[in-house]
C-alpha positions in Angstrom: 68.4 91.0 54.5 68.4 88.0 52.1 66.8 84.7 53.0 70.2 83.2 53.4 71.3 86.1 55.7 68.2 85.6 57.8 68.9 81.8 58.2 72.5 82.6 59.1 71.4 85.2 61.7 69.0 82.8 63.3 71.6 80.0 63.5 74.2 82.3 64.9 71.6 83.6 67.5 70.8 80.0 68.6 74.5 79.0 68.8 75.4 82.2 70.8 72.5 81.6 73.2 73.7 78.0 73.9 77.3 79.1 74.2 76.6 81.9 76.6 74.3 79.8 78.7 77.0 77.2 79.1 79.9 79.6 79.7 78.4 82.4 81.9 79.0 82.3 85.7 75.2 82.7 86.3 75.5 85.9 88.4 73.3 87.6 85.7 70.9 86.1 83.3 72.1 86.8 79.7 69.5 86.3 77.1 70.3 86.5 73.4 67.4 88.4 71.9 68.5 88.6 68.3 71.2 88.7 65.7 71.8 90.9 62.7 74.1 90.0 59.8 75.6 92.4 57.4 74.7 92.3 53.7 78.0 90.7 52.8 77.6 88.2 55.7 81.1 89.1 57.1 79.8 90.6 60.3 77.2 89.6 62.8 75.9 91.6 65.8 74.5 89.5 68.7 71.9 91.4 70.7 71.6 90.6 74.4 69.5 91.6 77.4 70.7 91.2 80.9 68.8 90.8 84.2 69.4 92.4 86.6 70.1 95.5 84.6 72.8 96.5 87.2 74.9 93.7 85.8 74.8 94.9 82.1 78.3 96.3 82.1 79.9 93.2 83.5 77.8 90.9 81.2 78.7 92.9 78.1 82.4 92.9 79.1 82.2 89.1 79.5 80.6 88.7 76.1 83.3 90.8 74.5 86.0 88.8 76.2 84.4 85.6 74.9 84.2 86.7 71.2 87.1 84.4 70.1 85.8 81.3 71.8 82.2 82.1 70.7 83.4 82.4 67.1 85.2 79.1 67.3 82.1 77.5 68.8 80.0 78.9 65.9 82.7 77.7 63.4 82.6 74.2 64.9 78.8 74.0 64.8 77.9 75.9 61.6 78.1 74.2 58.2 79.3 77.2 56.2 82.6 78.2 54.7 82.6 81.9 55.9 82.1 82.5 59.5 81.1 86.1 60.3 83.1 88.2 62.8 81.0 88.6 65.9 80.1 91.7 68.0 77.8 91.9 71.0 75.5 94.8 72.0 72.8 95.4 74.5 69.4 95.2 72.9 68.0 98.7 73.4 64.6 97.8 71.9 64.2 95.0 74.5 65.1 97.4 77.3 62.5 99.9 76.1 59.9 97.2 75.9 60.6 96.1 79.5 60.3 99.7 80.7 56.9 100.1 78.8 55.7 96.9 80.5 56.7 98.2 83.9 54.9 101.6 83.2 51.7 99.8 82.0 51.7 97.5 85.1 52.0 100.5 87.5 49.4 102.7 85.9 
């Protein structure tokens, strides 16, 4: 990823975190753990983790429903001409890290 792409990814990550913190109903804690941007900067994938894990499906569904308002929020707060199309996914790496921490604590 180019330096410009990295800066864009970090800014989109921060804006998504703020937006989701303000718009969620607080039944689950949704944390934005990262963001990746395609090479052409037309698409961005926002990575989230959810606690408790039982609420992942509902939280992901909420994030997918909120894509249009989130994109508008990013557009309103990002000083760039092209706004990437946004997708949201569960951060599998973060889930694996939490499981490893749990295993290490137990044994």
